[in-house]
C-alpha positions in Angstrom: 100.7 81.8 68.9 102.8 85.1 70.5 105.1 85.3 73.2 102.3 87.2 75.3 99.9 84.9 75.1 101.6 81.7 75.8 103.5 83.0 78.6 99.7 84.4 79.9 98.6 80.6 78.7 101.8 79.4 80.8 100.6 82.2 84.1 97.2 81.0 84.5 98.4 77.5 84.6 100.5 77.7 87.1 97.8 80.1 89.5 95.5 76.4 88.3 98.0 74.4 89.8 98.8 76.7 93.0 95.3 76.4 94.0 94.4 72.4 93.2 98.0 72.3 95.6 96.2 74.5 98.4 93.1 72.4 98.0 95.0 68.4 97.7 96.8 70.1 100.8 93.9 71.4 103.0 91.7 68.0 102.0 95.1 66.1 103.6 94.8 68.4 106.8 90.7 67.5 107.0 91.4 63.2 106.5 94.2 63.7 109.5 91.8 64.9 111.8 89.2 62.8 110.4 91.2 59.4 110.5 92.6 60.6 114.4 88.7 60.7 115.0 88.2 57.5 114.1 90.9 56.0 115.5 90.4 58.5 118.9 86.7 56.3 119.7 88.0 53.4 120.1 88.7 55.0 123.8 86.9 54.7 126.3 85.5 58.3 127.3 84.4 58.7 123.4 81.3 59.9 123.4 79.3 57.4 121.2 76.4 59.4 119.5 76.2 63.3 119.8 73.6 64.8 117.6 74.4 67.7 116.6 71.8 70.5 116.9 69.7 71.9 113.4 71.9 75.5 112.7 74.4 73.3 111.5 71.8 71.1 108.8 70.6 75.1 107.9 74.1 75.7 108.1 75.1 73.1 105.5 72.0 73.6 103.5 72.7 77.7 103.6 76.5 76.9 101.8 75.3 74.6 99.0 72.7 77.5 98.4 76.4 79.6 98.4 77.5 77.6 95.4 74.5 77.8 93.3 74.9 81.5 93.5 78.8 81.8 92.9 78.4 79.8 89.6 75.1 81.9 88.6 76.9 84.9 89.4 79.9 83.8 87.1 77.4 82.3 84.3 75.9 86.3 84.2 79.5 87.2 84.1 79.8 85.7 80.6 77.0 86.8 79.6 78.3 90.1 80.2 75.7 90.3 82.8 77.6 92.6 85.2 74.6 93.6 87.7 73.0 90.8 87.5 76.3 89.5 88.3 77.0 91.4 91.5 73.4 90.3 92.9 74.8 86.8 92.7 77.6 88.3 94.4 76.0 89.8 97.4 73.3 86.9 97.6 76.3 84.6 97.5 77.9 86.8 100.9 74.7 87.0 102.4 74.4 83.2 102.5 77.7 82.8 103.7 77.8 84.6 107.1 74.2 83.7 107.1 76.5 80.0 107.4 78.6 81.2 109.6 75.8 82.8 112.3 74.6 79.4 112.1 78.1 77.6 112.7 78.4 79.6 116.0 74.6 78.9 116.8 75.1 75.3 116.1 78.0 75.7 118.7 75.4 77.1 121.5 73.6 74.0 121.3 76.3 72.0 121.9 77.3 74.1 124.9 74.1 74.1 125.9 73.9 70.2 126.0 77.1 70.4 127.9 79.6 69.6 125.1 82.3 72.2 125.9 85.5 72.5 124.0 88.4 72.5 127.0 88.0 72.1 130.6 86.6 69.7 133.0 83.7 69.0 131.1 85.2 68.7 128.3 85.7 65.5 126.4 87.7 64.3 123.9 84.6 64.1 121.0 83.8 67.5 121.6 87.7 68.4 121.2 87.4 66.7 117.7 84.3 68.4 116.7 84.8 71.8 117.7 88.7 71.5 116.2 87.0 70.6 112.9 84.6 72.9 112.3 86.4 76.1 113.6 89.5 75.2 111.0 86.3 74.8 108.1 85.4 78.5 109.7 89.3 79.5 109.7 88.9 78.9 105.4 85.4 80.0 105.1 87.0 83.2 106.2 89.4 83.1 103.6 87.0 81.9 102.0 84.3 85.4 102.4 87.4 87.5 102.0 87.8 86.2 98.5 84.5 86.6 97.8 84.4 90.1 98.7 87.6 90.8 96.7 85.9 89.5 93.2 83.0 91.7 94.4 84.6 94.8 94.8 86.9 93.9 91.3 83.7 92.8 89.4 82.7 96.7 90.0 85.3 98.3 89.1 85.2 96.0 85.5 88.2 94.1 87.0 86.0 90.7 85.8 84.8 91.5 82.4 83.0 88.7 79.8 86.7 87.2 78.8 89.1 87.9 81.6 87.3 85.4 85.0 90.3 83.3 85.6 90.0 84.9 89.3 86.4 84.4 89.5 86.9 81.0 88.2 89.7 80.6 90.7 87.7 81.6 93.6 84.9 79.6 92.4 86.9 76.6 92.7 87.7 77.0 96.1 84.2 78.1 97.4 83.0 74.7 95.7 86.0 73.0 97.5 85.1 74.3 101.0 80.8 73.3 100.5 82.3 70.1 99.4 84.5 70.0 103.2 82.2 71.0 105.1 79.5 68.9 103.2 81.9 66.1 104.3 81.8 67.6 107.8 79.1 67.5 108.4 78.0 64.1 107.1 80.3 62.0 108.7 80.4 63.9 112.8 76.4 63.1 112.0 76.7 59.7 110.9 80.5 58.4 112.3 79.7 61.0 115.9 
């Protein structure tokens, strides 16, 4: 192994570790928020059962499908099928944008039921719900920017068979966001 290979290997390992540190930090943030949600549920003003609008179920299905399309894009890239890779990245992007759309539709449904984030008609329950979902959407926005970056780099020929580290890191982060949303959705659905 020459020095350049050794440096490249160490750099790649460092990039993977930084991603994992970031995801663990985000997990701790959401663990803290969901723990606070559980502790706060003993309050007298806690709304015992919030039925989530169906739009949140649809958005959950969409984000799971987007993980599949993103993974498919990596498989196509590894087979050097660049056009198929680009198409699946566009599908991933479309599913992600549809996820965001249905998240806001879900918020509209919550508001229509009279649950507000702030003001005299708000409650601690809905405030937690809004914070959890909006914080996830902020992370998903970063994920969408990353998908766009991966798409543009693929169009420019940066990611090709044998040069996929950035693509793989983006996919790992995307799967993390997917799992995080499914956790939040199930948590609020069954605990909330």
